[in-house]
C-alpha positions, 0 to 999 in steps of 0.5 A: 718253376723258379723261385728264390730258394728252390726250383721245381721240375717234373720227376725223372725215372730215378725220382720215383724210387727216391720219393717212394723211399721218403714216404715209407714208415721209418723215414721221418720225412714221411710225416710231413705228408700226413702219414707214412705209407708204402708206395712203390715207384711204379704206383707213384709213376702211374698216379702221376701219369694218369693225372690223379696226382701231379708231382714236382721235385724240389731242387736247391739252386745248386741242383740238389733234390731235397723233396717234392710237392704234389697236388690233385684236383678234388671232386669239383673243378677248380678245387685242389688239395696240396701237400709234399715234403722236404726230405733232407733235414738240412733244409728243414726250417729254411723256407724251401718248403714254404716257397715250393708250396707258394710256387704251386699255388701261383701255378694253380691260381694264375695258370689253372684258374683254381678257385680253392686250394686245401691243406690237410696237415697232421697236428704233430707236423709243427713246421707245416702247421706253423707255416700255415698259421703265419701266412694268412691262409684260412684255418677251417677246422680240425679233423678229429683222430684223422691220422694214425701215427706211433700207436695213436690217433692224431687230429689234422688241421684243415686250411684253405685259400680261395682265389681272391684271398690268394692275391691278397696274401702278403708276399705269396700273391705277388705274381709276375705275369707271363705276358706283361700287362702293358704288352697285353694292352698294346695288343688290344689297342693295335687290334682296335686300331686296325679294325677301325681302319678296315671295318665299320658298323655294328660288327666292329662295335661288337668286336671292340666291346668283346676285346 
């Protein structure tokens, strides 16, 4: 996936060690993902390979790896949660995290037929909370004492976007199709033209109606 500020790519062998180091307690970047945890590189790889979590690395246009974005399908088909972090402080407040999230949302809604995508963010995470509040994504509520950090509990913000809402988001729902609409239309018209020449009757009528 390619954006204006960042590109996303599948993780390579060394990336799992890097992500593991970012998520450990003591690394400030871990706070962006909600909580600091010990996840070994082997565990992260297993979760990615078994499909419980999908993971993409966030790269600058110069090829520097600065973070990751992850998502997973919830209990019901078409419902996902999404998270991630920008680990390099140099790129905080740069828009890279927002664009990485936007690229994954585009993939989920436009390629995976997602119905709902959810964010759960600790209310101590100012950058991500501000991003969500400023995009038009719907805030559903607050999970009380959801995360434990620095010796105390913290509330979490729950926000989500539905399929029809995504395409109405300013800037985020402006998606370029893989195949241009004009080319799709031309393919249907060509099919209909050939079928008119070769076939007739009720069968042709049903085929044209389906197309």
